N, CA, C, O and CB atoms as a CASP TS submission, in Angstrom:
PFRMAT TS
TARGET T0000
AUTHOR 0000-0000-0000
METHOD Language model
MODEL 1
PARENT N/A
ATOM      1  N   MET     1      -2.482 -11.131  18.103  1.00  0.00           N
ATOM      2  CA  MET     1      -2.732 -11.404  16.722  1.00  0.00           C
ATOM      3  C   MET     1      -2.317 -10.167  15.927  1.00  0.00           C
ATOM      4  O   MET     1      -2.575  -9.020  16.293  1.00  0.00           O
ATOM      5  CB  MET     1      -4.221 -11.778  16.482  1.00  0.00           C
ATOM      6  N   THR     2      -1.629 -10.498  14.766  1.00  0.00           N
ATOM      7  CA  THR     2      -1.136  -9.409  13.926  1.00  0.00           C
ATOM      8  C   THR     2      -1.729  -9.581  12.468  1.00  0.00           C
ATOM      9  O   THR     2      -1.949 -10.692  11.985  1.00  0.00           O
ATOM     10  CB  THR     2       0.474  -9.406  13.910  1.00  0.00           C
ATOM     11  N   LEU     3      -1.958  -8.446  11.839  1.00  0.00           N
ATOM     12  CA  LEU     3      -2.463  -8.449  10.519  1.00  0.00           C
ATOM     13  C   LEU     3      -1.444  -8.731   9.493  1.00  0.00           C
ATOM     14  O   LEU     3      -0.499  -7.958   9.338  1.00  0.00           O
ATOM     15  CB  LEU     3      -3.086  -7.213  10.238  1.00  0.00           C
ATOM     16  N   LYS     4      -1.592  -9.860   8.743  1.00  0.00           N
ATOM     17  CA  LYS     4      -0.645 -10.226   7.724  1.00  0.00           C
ATOM     18  C   LYS     4      -1.026  -9.811   6.349  1.00  0.00           C
ATOM     19  O   LYS     4      -0.148  -9.575   5.520  1.00  0.00           O
ATOM     20  CB  LYS     4      -0.441 -11.645   7.740  1.00  0.00           C
ATOM     21  N   SER     5      -2.290  -9.709   6.062  1.00  0.00           N
ATOM     22  CA  SER     5      -2.844  -9.427   4.743  1.00  0.00           C
ATOM     23  C   SER     5      -3.911  -8.391   4.754  1.00  0.00           C
ATOM     24  O   SER     5      -4.838  -8.477   5.560  1.00  0.00           O
ATOM     25  CB  SER     5      -3.379 -10.651   4.148  1.00  0.00           C
ATOM     26  N   LEU     6      -3.828  -7.409   3.893  1.00  0.00           N
ATOM     27  CA  LEU     6      -4.888  -6.364   3.804  1.00  0.00           C
ATOM     28  C   LEU     6      -5.245  -6.272   2.320  1.00  0.00           C
ATOM     29  O   LEU     6      -4.445  -5.808   1.509  1.00  0.00           O
ATOM     30  CB  LEU     6      -4.397  -4.922   4.395  1.00  0.00           C
ATOM     31  N   VAL     7      -6.482  -6.729   1.966  1.00  0.00           N
ATOM     32  CA  VAL     7      -6.940  -6.724   0.614  1.00  0.00           C
ATOM     33  C   VAL     7      -8.202  -5.802   0.533  1.00  0.00           C
ATOM     34  O   VAL     7      -9.214  -6.072   1.179  1.00  0.00           O
ATOM     35  CB  VAL     7      -7.245  -8.192   0.132  1.00  0.00           C
ATOM     36  N   ILE     8      -8.116  -4.764  -0.236  1.00  0.00           N
ATOM     37  CA  ILE     8      -9.294  -3.950  -0.487  1.00  0.00           C
ATOM     38  C   ILE     8      -9.455  -3.796  -2.048  1.00  0.00           C
ATOM     39  O   ILE     8      -8.767  -3.009  -2.698  1.00  0.00           O
ATOM     40  CB  ILE     8      -9.157  -2.523   0.242  1.00  0.00           C
ATOM     41  N   GLU     9     -10.393  -4.589  -2.580  1.00  0.00           N
ATOM     42  CA  GLU     9     -10.556  -4.685  -4.065  1.00  0.00           C
ATOM     43  C   GLU     9     -11.969  -4.399  -4.502  1.00  0.00           C
ATOM     44  O   GLU     9     -12.943  -4.794  -3.860  1.00  0.00           O
ATOM     45  CB  GLU     9     -10.156  -6.076  -4.566  1.00  0.00           C
ATOM     46  N   VAL    10     -12.051  -3.682  -5.642  1.00  0.00           N
ATOM     47  CA  VAL    10     -13.267  -3.456  -6.329  1.00  0.00           C
ATOM     48  C   VAL    10     -14.360  -3.096  -5.401  1.00  0.00           C
ATOM     49  O   VAL    10     -15.271  -3.896  -5.189  1.00  0.00           O
ATOM     50  CB  VAL    10     -13.634  -4.618  -7.110  1.00  0.00           C
ATOM     51  N   ASN    11     -14.319  -1.969  -4.853  1.00  0.00           N
ATOM     52  CA  ASN    11     -15.362  -1.489  -3.963  1.00  0.00           C
ATOM     53  C   ASN    11     -15.359   0.026  -4.049  1.00  0.00           C
ATOM     54  O   ASN    11     -14.552   0.588  -4.790  1.00  0.00           O
ATOM     55  CB  ASN    11     -15.146  -1.985  -2.489  1.00  0.00           C
ATOM     56  N   GLU    12     -16.267   0.734  -3.290  1.00  0.00           N
ATOM     57  CA  GLU    12     -16.420   2.080  -3.397  1.00  0.00           C
ATOM     58  C   GLU    12     -15.704   2.869  -2.288  1.00  0.00           C
ATOM     59  O   GLU    12     -16.086   3.993  -1.964  1.00  0.00           O
ATOM     60  CB  GLU    12     -17.813   2.365  -3.427  1.00  0.00           C
ATOM     61  N   VAL    13     -14.667   2.260  -1.719  1.00  0.00           N
ATOM     62  CA  VAL    13     -13.865   2.975  -0.692  1.00  0.00           C
ATOM     63  C   VAL    13     -13.259   4.163  -1.405  1.00  0.00           C
ATOM     64  O   VAL    13     -12.753   4.024  -2.518  1.00  0.00           O
ATOM     65  CB  VAL    13     -12.727   2.042  -0.026  1.00  0.00           C
ATOM     66  N   GLU    14     -13.303   5.357  -0.771  1.00  0.00           N
ATOM     67  CA  GLU    14     -12.729   6.529  -1.397  1.00  0.00           C
ATOM     68  C   GLU    14     -11.985   7.361  -0.377  1.00  0.00           C
ATOM     69  O   GLU    14     -12.060   7.137   0.831  1.00  0.00           O
ATOM     70  CB  GLU    14     -13.804   7.357  -2.075  1.00  0.00           C
ATOM     71  N   GLY    15     -11.304   8.279  -0.883  1.00  0.00           N
ATOM     72  CA  GLY    15     -10.512   9.200   0.002  1.00  0.00           C
ATOM     73  C   GLY    15      -9.026   8.919  -0.136  1.00  0.00           C
ATOM     74  O   GLY    15      -8.630   8.030  -0.889  1.00  0.00           O
ATOM     75  N   PRO    16      -8.209   9.660   0.575  1.00  0.00           N
ATOM     76  CA  PRO    16      -6.746   9.506   0.414  1.00  0.00           C
ATOM     77  C   PRO    16      -6.264   8.231   1.091  1.00  0.00           C
ATOM     78  O   PRO    16      -6.831   7.796   2.094  1.00  0.00           O
ATOM     79  CB  PRO    16      -5.995  10.731   1.002  1.00  0.00           C
ATOM     80  N   LEU    17      -5.207   7.632   0.529  1.00  0.00           N
ATOM     81  CA  LEU    17      -4.563   6.560   1.210  1.00  0.00           C
ATOM     82  C   LEU    17      -4.051   7.000   2.565  1.00  0.00           C
ATOM     83  O   LEU    17      -3.263   7.942   2.643  1.00  0.00           O
ATOM     84  CB  LEU    17      -3.452   6.020   0.380  1.00  0.00           C
ATOM     85  N   PRO    18      -4.476   6.346   3.636  1.00  0.00           N
ATOM     86  CA  PRO    18      -4.055   6.789   4.971  1.00  0.00           C
ATOM     87  C   PRO    18      -2.600   6.641   5.262  1.00  0.00           C
ATOM     88  O   PRO    18      -2.009   5.613   4.932  1.00  0.00           O
ATOM     89  CB  PRO    18      -4.792   6.060   5.984  1.00  0.00           C
ATOM     90  N   PRO    19      -1.968   7.679   5.901  1.00  0.00           N
ATOM     91  CA  PRO    19      -0.563   7.424   6.279  1.00  0.00           C
ATOM     92  C   PRO    19      -0.338   6.363   7.309  1.00  0.00           C
ATOM     93  O   PRO    19       0.784   5.889   7.489  1.00  0.00           O
ATOM     94  CB  PRO    19       0.032   8.646   6.773  1.00  0.00           C
ATOM     95  N   GLU    20      -1.425   5.972   8.009  1.00  0.00           N
ATOM     96  CA  GLU    20      -1.382   4.935   8.998  1.00  0.00           C
ATOM     97  C   GLU    20      -0.995   3.596   8.419  1.00  0.00           C
ATOM     98  O   GLU    20      -0.637   2.692   9.175  1.00  0.00           O
ATOM     99  CB  GLU    20      -2.689   4.831   9.673  1.00  0.00           C
ATOM    100  N   LEU    21      -1.051   3.427   7.095  1.00  0.00           N
ATOM    101  CA  LEU    21      -0.680   2.211   6.434  1.00  0.00           C
ATOM    102  C   LEU    21       0.792   1.792   6.873  1.00  0.00           C
ATOM    103  O   LEU    21       1.121   0.614   7.017  1.00  0.00           O
ATOM    104  CB  LEU    21      -0.793   2.410   4.869  1.00  0.00           C
ATOM    105  N   GLY    22       1.604   2.824   7.062  1.00  0.00           N
ATOM    106  CA  GLY    22       3.000   2.599   7.375  1.00  0.00           C
ATOM    107  C   GLY    22       3.204   1.960   8.838  1.00  0.00           C
ATOM    108  O   GLY    22       4.284   1.474   9.172  1.00  0.00           O
ATOM    109  N   ASN    23       2.123   1.997   9.649  1.00  0.00           N
ATOM    110  CA  ASN    23       2.128   1.445  10.978  1.00  0.00           C
ATOM    111  C   ASN    23       1.889  -0.037  11.008  1.00  0.00           C
ATOM    112  O   ASN    23       2.123  -0.669  12.038  1.00  0.00           O
ATOM    113  CB  ASN    23       1.122   2.119  11.798  1.00  0.00           C
ATOM    114  N   LEU    24       1.440  -0.610   9.941  1.00  0.00           N
ATOM    115  CA  LEU    24       1.022  -2.031   9.822  1.00  0.00           C
ATOM    116  C   LEU    24       2.262  -2.856   9.537  1.00  0.00           C
ATOM    117  O   LEU    24       2.320  -3.563   8.532  1.00  0.00           O
ATOM    118  CB  LEU    24      -0.065  -2.236   8.680  1.00  0.00           C
ATOM    119  N   ARG    25       3.231  -2.775  10.391  1.00  0.00           N
ATOM    120  CA  ARG    25       4.549  -3.363  10.110  1.00  0.00           C
ATOM    121  C   ARG    25       4.595  -4.929   9.947  1.00  0.00           C
ATOM    122  O   ARG    25       5.561  -5.460   9.400  1.00  0.00           O
ATOM    123  CB  ARG    25       5.475  -2.969  11.225  1.00  0.00           C
ATOM    124  N   SER    26       3.572  -5.629  10.412  1.00  0.00           N
ATOM    125  CA  SER    26       3.570  -7.037  10.225  1.00  0.00           C
ATOM    126  C   SER    26       2.937  -7.539   8.924  1.00  0.00           C
ATOM    127  O   SER    26       2.863  -8.744   8.681  1.00  0.00           O
ATOM    128  CB  SER    26       2.898  -7.634  11.343  1.00  0.00           C
ATOM    129  N   LEU    27       2.463  -6.558   8.058  1.00  0.00           N
ATOM    130  CA  LEU    27       1.805  -6.866   6.741  1.00  0.00           C
ATOM    131  C   LEU    27       2.839  -7.592   5.922  1.00  0.00           C
ATOM    132  O   LEU    27       4.009  -7.212   5.886  1.00  0.00           O
ATOM    133  CB  LEU    27       1.283  -5.540   5.972  1.00  0.00           C
ATOM    134  N   GLU    28       2.385  -8.660   5.251  1.00  0.00           N
ATOM    135  CA  GLU    28       3.107  -9.381   4.247  1.00  0.00           C
ATOM    136  C   GLU    28       2.448  -9.143   2.853  1.00  0.00           C
ATOM    137  O   GLU    28       3.102  -9.309   1.824  1.00  0.00           O
ATOM    138  CB  GLU    28       3.149 -10.891   4.606  1.00  0.00           C
ATOM    139  N   ARG    29       1.200  -8.769   2.837  1.00  0.00           N
ATOM    140  CA  ARG    29       0.510  -8.512   1.566  1.00  0.00           C
ATOM    141  C   ARG    29      -0.406  -7.307   1.675  1.00  0.00           C
ATOM    142  O   ARG    29      -1.253  -7.260   2.566  1.00  0.00           O
ATOM    143  CB  ARG    29      -0.296  -9.739   1.131  1.00  0.00           C
ATOM    144  N   LEU    30      -0.255  -6.335   0.790  1.00  0.00           N
ATOM    145  CA  LEU    30      -1.076  -5.180   0.730  1.00  0.00           C
ATOM    146  C   LEU    30      -1.585  -5.148  -0.729  1.00  0.00           C
ATOM    147  O   LEU    30      -0.794  -5.065  -1.669  1.00  0.00           O
ATOM    148  CB  LEU    30      -0.287  -3.861   1.157  1.00  0.00           C
ATOM    149  N   ASP    31      -2.922  -5.217  -0.896  1.00  0.00           N
ATOM    150  CA  ASP    31      -3.523  -5.257  -2.196  1.00  0.00           C
ATOM    151  C   ASP    31      -4.701  -4.292  -2.218  1.00  0.00           C
ATOM    152  O   ASP    31      -5.737  -4.562  -1.610  1.00  0.00           O
ATOM    153  CB  ASP    31      -3.959  -6.688  -2.557  1.00  0.00           C
ATOM    154  N   MET    32      -4.551  -3.184  -2.905  1.00  0.00           N
ATOM    155  CA  MET    32      -5.570  -2.106  -2.969  1.00  0.00           C
ATOM    156  C   MET    32      -5.854  -1.855  -4.464  1.00  0.00           C
ATOM    157  O   MET    32      -5.154  -1.040  -5.065  1.00  0.00           O
ATOM    158  CB  MET    32      -5.065  -0.753  -2.228  1.00  0.00           C
ATOM    159  N   GLN    33      -6.817  -2.496  -5.075  1.00  0.00           N
ATOM    160  CA  GLN    33      -7.097  -2.335  -6.482  1.00  0.00           C
ATOM    161  C   GLN    33      -8.520  -2.029  -6.755  1.00  0.00           C
ATOM    162  O   GLN    33      -9.352  -2.547  -6.010  1.00  0.00           O
ATOM    163  CB  GLN    33      -6.712  -3.531  -7.216  1.00  0.00           C
ATOM    164  N   GLY    34      -8.916  -1.261  -7.715  1.00  0.00           N
ATOM    165  CA  GLY    34     -10.314  -1.065  -8.078  1.00  0.00           C
ATOM    166  C   GLY    34     -11.088  -0.266  -7.093  1.00  0.00           C
ATOM    167  O   GLY    34     -12.284  -0.508  -6.935  1.00  0.00           O
ATOM    168  N   THR    35     -10.470   0.697  -6.400  1.00  0.00           N
ATOM    169  CA  THR    35     -11.146   1.548  -5.475  1.00  0.00           C
ATOM    170  C   THR    35     -11.248   2.922  -6.021  1.00  0.00           C
ATOM    171  O   THR    35     -10.816   3.181  -7.144  1.00  0.00           O
ATOM    172  CB  THR    35     -10.464   1.559  -4.164  1.00  0.00           C
ATOM    173  N   SER    36     -11.810   3.816  -5.255  1.00  0.00           N
ATOM    174  CA  SER    36     -11.850   5.309  -5.604  1.00  0.00           C
ATOM    175  C   SER    36     -10.902   6.029  -4.743  1.00  0.00           C
ATOM    176  O   SER    36     -11.117   7.220  -4.517  1.00  0.00           O
ATOM    177  CB  SER    36     -13.281   5.941  -5.426  1.00  0.00           C
ATOM    178  N   MET    37      -9.872   5.442  -4.236  1.00  0.00           N
ATOM    179  CA  MET    37      -8.964   6.099  -3.348  1.00  0.00           C
ATOM    180  C   MET    37      -8.050   7.063  -4.132  1.00  0.00           C
ATOM    181  O   MET    37      -7.930   6.937  -5.351  1.00  0.00           O
ATOM    182  CB  MET    37      -8.144   5.063  -2.580  1.00  0.00           C
ATOM    183  N   THR    38      -7.425   7.991  -3.467  1.00  0.00           N
ATOM    184  CA  THR    38      -6.602   8.969  -4.124  1.00  0.00           C
ATOM    185  C   THR    38      -5.193   8.895  -3.496  1.00  0.00           C
ATOM    186  O   THR    38      -5.023   8.465  -2.356  1.00  0.00           O
ATOM    187  CB  THR    38      -7.225  10.404  -4.000  1.00  0.00           C
ATOM    188  N   GLY    39      -4.205   9.326  -4.274  1.00  0.00           N
ATOM    189  CA  GLY    39      -2.856   9.360  -3.829  1.00  0.00           C
ATOM    190  C   GLY    39      -2.516  10.648  -3.172  1.00  0.00           C
ATOM    191  O   GLY    39      -3.385  11.502  -2.996  1.00  0.00           O
ATOM    192  N   PRO    40      -1.239  10.825  -2.790  1.00  0.00           N
ATOM    193  CA  PRO    40      -0.140   9.975  -3.146  1.00  0.00           C
ATOM    194  C   PRO    40      -0.033   8.779  -2.229  1.00  0.00           C
ATOM    195  O   PRO    40      -0.673   8.746  -1.178  1.00  0.00           O
ATOM    196  CB  PRO    40       1.130  10.748  -3.132  1.00  0.00           C
ATOM    197  N   ILE    41       0.778   7.779  -2.615  1.00  0.00           N
ATOM    198  CA  ILE    41       1.072   6.699  -1.696  1.00  0.00           C
ATOM    199  C   ILE    41       1.960   7.226  -0.653  1.00  0.00           C
ATOM    200  O   ILE    41       2.991   7.830  -0.947  1.00  0.00           O
ATOM    201  CB  ILE    41       1.698   5.504  -2.387  1.00  0.00           C
ATOM    202  N   PRO    42       1.570   7.003   0.627  1.00  0.00           N
ATOM    203  CA  PRO    42       2.364   7.552   1.752  1.00  0.00           C
ATOM    204  C   PRO    42       3.816   7.042   1.745  1.00  0.00           C
ATOM    205  O   PRO    42       4.083   5.854   1.570  1.00  0.00           O
ATOM    206  CB  PRO    42       1.699   7.184   3.096  1.00  0.00           C
ATOM    207  N   SER    43       4.750   8.010   1.945  1.00  0.00           N
ATOM    208  CA  SER    43       6.159   7.583   1.883  1.00  0.00           C
ATOM    209  C   SER    43       6.466   6.594   3.006  1.00  0.00           C
ATOM    210  O   SER    43       7.402   5.814   2.827  1.00  0.00           O
ATOM    211  CB  SER    43       7.108   8.808   1.976  1.00  0.00           C
ATOM    212  N   ASN    44       5.792   6.551   4.114  1.00  0.00           N
ATOM    213  CA  ASN    44       6.097   5.656   5.170  1.00  0.00           C
ATOM    214  C   ASN    44       5.709   4.230   4.912  1.00  0.00           C
ATOM    215  O   ASN    44       5.900   3.348   5.750  1.00  0.00           O
ATOM    216  CB  ASN    44       5.469   6.111   6.366  1.00  0.00           C
ATOM    217  N   ILE    45       5.107   3.997   3.627  1.00  0.00           N
ATOM    218  CA  ILE    45       4.846   2.593   3.211  1.00  0.00           C
ATOM    219  C   ILE    45       6.195   1.816   3.145  1.00  0.00           C
ATOM    220  O   ILE    45       6.192   0.589   3.235  1.00  0.00           O
ATOM    221  CB  ILE    45       4.104   2.553   1.788  1.00  0.00           C
ATOM    222  N   SER    46       7.292   2.489   2.997  1.00  0.00           N
ATOM    223  CA  SER    46       8.556   1.862   3.025  1.00  0.00           C
ATOM    224  C   SER    46       8.916   1.246   4.281  1.00  0.00           C
ATOM    225  O   SER    46       9.833   0.424   4.313  1.00  0.00           O
ATOM    226  CB  SER    46       9.527   2.758   2.685  1.00  0.00           C
ATOM    227  N   PHE    47       8.211   1.603   5.422  1.00  0.00           N
ATOM    228  CA  PHE    47       8.400   0.917   6.724  1.00  0.00           C
ATOM    229  C   PHE    47       7.907  -0.498   6.744  1.00  0.00           C
ATOM    230  O   PHE    47       8.245  -1.260   7.650  1.00  0.00           O
ATOM    231  CB  PHE    47       7.709   1.669   7.805  1.00  0.00           C
ATOM    232  N   LEU    48       7.092  -0.879   5.739  1.00  0.00           N
ATOM    233  CA  LEU    48       6.464  -2.257   5.693  1.00  0.00           C
ATOM    234  C   LEU    48       7.488  -3.243   5.129  1.00  0.00           C
ATOM    235  O   LEU    48       7.295  -3.827   4.062  1.00  0.00           O
ATOM    236  CB  LEU    48       5.127  -2.272   4.788  1.00  0.00           C
ATOM    237  N   VAL    49       8.628  -3.419   5.908  1.00  0.00           N
ATOM    238  CA  VAL    49       9.704  -4.277   5.447  1.00  0.00           C
ATOM    239  C   VAL    49       9.399  -5.777   5.347  1.00  0.00           C
ATOM    240  O   VAL    49      10.203  -6.545   4.819  1.00  0.00           O
ATOM    241  CB  VAL    49      10.834  -4.098   6.333  1.00  0.00           C
ATOM    242  N   ASN    50       8.194  -6.202   5.875  1.00  0.00           N
ATOM    243  CA  ASN    50       7.845  -7.590   5.785  1.00  0.00           C
ATOM    244  C   ASN    50       6.961  -7.834   4.637  1.00  0.00           C
ATOM    245  O   ASN    50       6.474  -8.959   4.519  1.00  0.00           O
ATOM    246  CB  ASN    50       7.209  -8.060   7.021  1.00  0.00           C
ATOM    247  N   LEU    51       6.677  -6.866   3.728  1.00  0.00           N
ATOM    248  CA  LEU    51       5.810  -7.090   2.587  1.00  0.00           C
ATOM    249  C   LEU    51       6.566  -8.026   1.544  1.00  0.00           C
ATOM    250  O   LEU    51       7.737  -7.847   1.211  1.00  0.00           O
ATOM    251  CB  LEU    51       5.395  -5.682   1.931  1.00  0.00           C
ATOM    252  N   THR    52       5.807  -8.975   1.105  1.00  0.00           N
ATOM    253  CA  THR    52       6.208  -9.765  -0.032  1.00  0.00           C
ATOM    254  C   THR    52       5.444  -9.437  -1.276  1.00  0.00           C
ATOM    255  O   THR    52       5.927  -9.685  -2.381  1.00  0.00           O
ATOM    256  CB  THR    52       6.059 -11.188   0.270  1.00  0.00           C
ATOM    257  N   GLU    53       4.203  -8.857  -1.124  1.00  0.00           N
ATOM    258  CA  GLU    53       3.444  -8.474  -2.216  1.00  0.00           C
ATOM    259  C   GLU    53       2.810  -7.089  -1.970  1.00  0.00           C
ATOM    260  O   GLU    53       2.167  -6.856  -0.947  1.00  0.00           O
ATOM    261  CB  GLU    53       2.419  -9.517  -2.499  1.00  0.00           C
ATOM    262  N   LEU    54       3.016  -6.166  -2.958  1.00  0.00           N
ATOM    263  CA  LEU    54       2.430  -4.825  -2.935  1.00  0.00           C
ATOM    264  C   LEU    54       1.704  -4.579  -4.215  1.00  0.00           C
ATOM    265  O   LEU    54       2.349  -4.539  -5.263  1.00  0.00           O
ATOM    266  CB  LEU    54       3.492  -3.750  -2.713  1.00  0.00           C
ATOM    267  N   ARG    55       0.400  -4.409  -4.209  1.00  0.00           N
ATOM    268  CA  ARG    55      -0.413  -4.089  -5.382  1.00  0.00           C
ATOM    269  C   ARG    55      -1.256  -2.891  -5.130  1.00  0.00           C
ATOM    270  O   ARG    55      -2.203  -2.984  -4.350  1.00  0.00           O
ATOM    271  CB  ARG    55      -1.284  -5.250  -5.774  1.00  0.00           C
ATOM    272  N   ILE    56      -0.993  -1.821  -5.707  1.00  0.00           N
ATOM    273  CA  ILE    56      -1.795  -0.658  -5.594  1.00  0.00           C
ATOM    274  C   ILE    56      -2.122  -0.141  -6.945  1.00  0.00           C
ATOM    275  O   ILE    56      -1.196   0.213  -7.674  1.00  0.00           O
ATOM    276  CB  ILE    56      -1.124   0.375  -4.780  1.00  0.00           C
ATOM    277  N   SER    57      -3.337  -0.065  -7.342  1.00  0.00           N
ATOM    278  CA  SER    57      -3.652   0.545  -8.669  1.00  0.00           C
ATOM    279  C   SER    57      -4.915   1.330  -8.639  1.00  0.00           C
ATOM    280  O   SER    57      -5.629   1.323  -7.636  1.00  0.00           O
ATOM    281  CB  SER    57      -3.765  -0.515  -9.743  1.00  0.00           C
ATOM    282  N   ASP    58      -5.214   2.009  -9.711  1.00  0.00           N
ATOM    283  CA  ASP    58      -6.420   2.787  -9.851  1.00  0.00           C
ATOM    284  C   ASP    58      -6.526   4.005  -8.907  1.00  0.00           C
ATOM    285  O   ASP    58      -7.638   4.407  -8.564  1.00  0.00           O
ATOM    286  CB  ASP    58      -7.575   1.898  -9.633  1.00  0.00           C
ATOM    287  N   LEU    59      -5.430   4.579  -8.495  1.00  0.00           N
ATOM    288  CA  LEU    59      -5.392   5.747  -7.658  1.00  0.00           C
ATOM    289  C   LEU    59      -5.773   6.980  -8.524  1.00  0.00           C
ATOM    290  O   LEU    59      -5.255   7.201  -9.618  1.00  0.00           O
ATOM    291  CB  LEU    59      -3.974   5.910  -7.001  1.00  0.00           C
ATOM    292  N   ASN    60      -6.670   7.722  -7.978  1.00  0.00           N
ATOM    293  CA  ASN    60      -6.987   9.017  -8.601  1.00  0.00           C
ATOM    294  C   ASN    60      -6.104  10.139  -8.088  1.00  0.00           C
ATOM    295  O   ASN    60      -5.603  10.104  -6.964  1.00  0.00           O
ATOM    296  CB  ASN    60      -8.439   9.372  -8.359  1.00  0.00           C
ATOM    297  N   GLY    61      -5.939  11.081  -8.899  1.00  0.00           N
ATOM    298  CA  GLY    61      -5.098  12.241  -8.446  1.00  0.00           C
ATOM    299  C   GLY    61      -3.949  12.554  -9.528  1.00  0.00           C
ATOM    300  O   GLY    61      -3.761  11.822 -10.500  1.00  0.00           O
ATOM    301  N   SER    62      -3.266  13.611  -9.287  1.00  0.00           N
ATOM    302  CA  SER    62      -2.275  13.994 -10.160  1.00  0.00           C
ATOM    303  C   SER    62      -1.032  13.018 -10.030  1.00  0.00           C
ATOM    304  O   SER    62      -0.992  12.133  -9.176  1.00  0.00           O
ATOM    305  CB  SER    62      -1.917  15.446  -9.885  1.00  0.00           C
ATOM    306  N   SER    63      -0.041  13.250 -10.932  1.00  0.00           N
ATOM    307  CA  SER    63       1.146  12.404 -10.907  1.00  0.00           C
ATOM    308  C   SER    63       1.843  12.597  -9.548  1.00  0.00           C
ATOM    309  O   SER    63       1.824  13.667  -8.939  1.00  0.00           O
ATOM    310  CB  SER    63       2.117  12.750 -12.105  1.00  0.00           C
ATOM    311  N   MET    64       2.439  11.518  -9.132  1.00  0.00           N
ATOM    312  CA  MET    64       3.065  11.526  -7.803  1.00  0.00           C
ATOM    313  C   MET    64       4.291  10.727  -7.801  1.00  0.00           C
ATOM    314  O   MET    64       4.358   9.749  -8.545  1.00  0.00           O
ATOM    315  CB  MET    64       2.140  11.015  -6.751  1.00  0.00           C
ATOM    316  N   PRO    65       5.305  11.060  -7.007  1.00  0.00           N
ATOM    317  CA  PRO    65       6.506  10.140  -6.911  1.00  0.00           C
ATOM    318  C   PRO    65       6.170   8.908  -6.170  1.00  0.00           C
ATOM    319  O   PRO    65       5.362   8.911  -5.241  1.00  0.00           O
ATOM    320  CB  PRO    65       7.699  10.821  -6.216  1.00  0.00           C
ATOM    321  N   PHE    66       6.825   7.798  -6.605  1.00  0.00           N
ATOM    322  CA  PHE    66       6.623   6.534  -5.885  1.00  0.00           C
ATOM    323  C   PHE    66       7.593   6.468  -4.779  1.00  0.00           C
ATOM    324  O   PHE    66       8.764   6.805  -4.955  1.00  0.00           O
ATOM    325  CB  PHE    66       6.771   5.315  -6.797  1.00  0.00           C
ATOM    326  N   PRO    67       7.139   6.037  -3.613  1.00  0.00           N
ATOM    327  CA  PRO    67       8.045   6.026  -2.386  1.00  0.00           C
ATOM    328  C   PRO    67       9.246   5.052  -2.703  1.00  0.00           C
ATOM    329  O   PRO    67       9.173   4.148  -3.535  1.00  0.00           O
ATOM    330  CB  PRO    67       7.210   5.521  -1.009  1.00  0.00           C
ATOM    331  N   ALA    68      10.305   5.326  -1.980  1.00  0.00           N
ATOM    332  CA  ALA    68      11.525   4.491  -2.001  1.00  0.00           C
ATOM    333  C   ALA    68      11.236   3.171  -1.360  1.00  0.00           C
ATOM    334  O   ALA    68      10.735   3.146  -0.236  1.00  0.00           O
ATOM    335  CB  ALA    68      12.702   5.181  -1.280  1.00  0.00           C
ATOM    336  N   LEU    69      11.524   2.059  -2.017  1.00  0.00           N
ATOM    337  CA  LEU    69      11.290   0.748  -1.537  1.00  0.00           C
ATOM    338  C   LEU    69      12.565  -0.121  -1.290  1.00  0.00           C
ATOM    339  O   LEU    69      12.506  -1.348  -1.213  1.00  0.00           O
ATOM    340  CB  LEU    69      10.412   0.083  -2.490  1.00  0.00           C
ATOM    341  N   GLY    70      13.746   0.611  -1.168  1.00  0.00           N
ATOM    342  CA  GLY    70      14.971  -0.059  -1.142  1.00  0.00           C
ATOM    343  C   GLY    70      15.148  -0.993   0.051  1.00  0.00           C
ATOM    344  O   GLY    70      15.875  -1.979  -0.066  1.00  0.00           O
ATOM    345  N   ASP    71      14.517  -0.727   1.188  1.00  0.00           N
ATOM    346  CA  ASP    71      14.624  -1.488   2.448  1.00  0.00           C
ATOM    347  C   ASP    71      13.642  -2.679   2.528  1.00  0.00           C
ATOM    348  O   ASP    71      13.632  -3.417   3.513  1.00  0.00           O
ATOM    349  CB  ASP    71      14.378  -0.552   3.631  1.00  0.00           C
ATOM    350  N   MET    72      12.835  -2.849   1.497  1.00  0.00           N
ATOM    351  CA  MET    72      11.790  -3.821   1.473  1.00  0.00           C
ATOM    352  C   MET    72      12.369  -5.033   0.722  1.00  0.00           C
ATOM    353  O   MET    72      11.941  -5.342  -0.391  1.00  0.00           O
ATOM    354  CB  MET    72      10.476  -3.252   0.799  1.00  0.00           C
ATOM    355  N   THR    73      13.331  -5.707   1.333  1.00  0.00           N
ATOM    356  CA  THR    73      14.105  -6.813   0.658  1.00  0.00           C
ATOM    357  C   THR    73      13.299  -8.045   0.534  1.00  0.00           C
ATOM    358  O   THR    73      13.739  -8.931  -0.199  1.00  0.00           O
ATOM    359  CB  THR    73      15.386  -7.149   1.417  1.00  0.00           C
ATOM    360  N   LYS    74      12.128  -8.229   1.176  1.00  0.00           N
ATOM    361  CA  LYS    74      11.435  -9.458   1.098  1.00  0.00           C
ATOM    362  C   LYS    74      10.369  -9.353  -0.099  1.00  0.00           C
ATOM    363  O   LYS    74       9.632 -10.307  -0.347  1.00  0.00           O
ATOM    364  CB  LYS    74      10.756  -9.778   2.506  1.00  0.00           C
ATOM    365  N   MET    75      10.320  -8.244  -0.777  1.00  0.00           N
ATOM    366  CA  MET    75       9.335  -8.052  -1.841  1.00  0.00           C
ATOM    367  C   MET    75       9.548  -9.002  -2.975  1.00  0.00           C
ATOM    368  O   MET    75      10.650  -9.116  -3.511  1.00  0.00           O
ATOM    369  CB  MET    75       9.378  -6.645  -2.353  1.00  0.00           C
ATOM    370  N   GLN    76       8.474  -9.698  -3.351  1.00  0.00           N
ATOM    371  CA  GLN    76       8.491 -10.691  -4.501  1.00  0.00           C
ATOM    372  C   GLN    76       7.601 -10.213  -5.615  1.00  0.00           C
ATOM    373  O   GLN    76       7.918 -10.435  -6.783  1.00  0.00           O
ATOM    374  CB  GLN    76       8.018 -12.122  -4.042  1.00  0.00           C
ATOM    375  N   LYS    77       6.430  -9.524  -5.283  1.00  0.00           N
ATOM    376  CA  LYS    77       5.546  -9.074  -6.336  1.00  0.00           C
ATOM    377  C   LYS    77       5.235  -7.612  -6.051  1.00  0.00           C
ATOM    378  O   LYS    77       4.829  -7.243  -4.949  1.00  0.00           O
ATOM    379  CB  LYS    77       4.240  -9.945  -6.418  1.00  0.00           C
ATOM    380  N   LEU    78       5.441  -6.776  -7.098  1.00  0.00           N
ATOM    381  CA  LEU    78       5.218  -5.377  -7.035  1.00  0.00           C
ATOM    382  C   LEU    78       4.395  -4.949  -8.186  1.00  0.00           C
ATOM    383  O   LEU    78       4.087  -3.764  -8.317  1.00  0.00           O
ATOM    384  CB  LEU    78       6.491  -4.635  -6.994  1.00  0.00           C
TER
END
């Protein structure tokens, strides 16, 4: 069994976004909104080439560069 969708919304999850997110290569949807998580967004998120939806908002922390997403050709919603 593989994880296709990861949704973490409107809860008190806090801490940095884990770099292990880049290991979830079968993900098609990643939705992390309304949490107390901090950035930066791990650069290896670009390894998630099967993503069709990526929604990350409400990150705490200073300004940060957004990872390159050029290889994520299946992306439909960002």
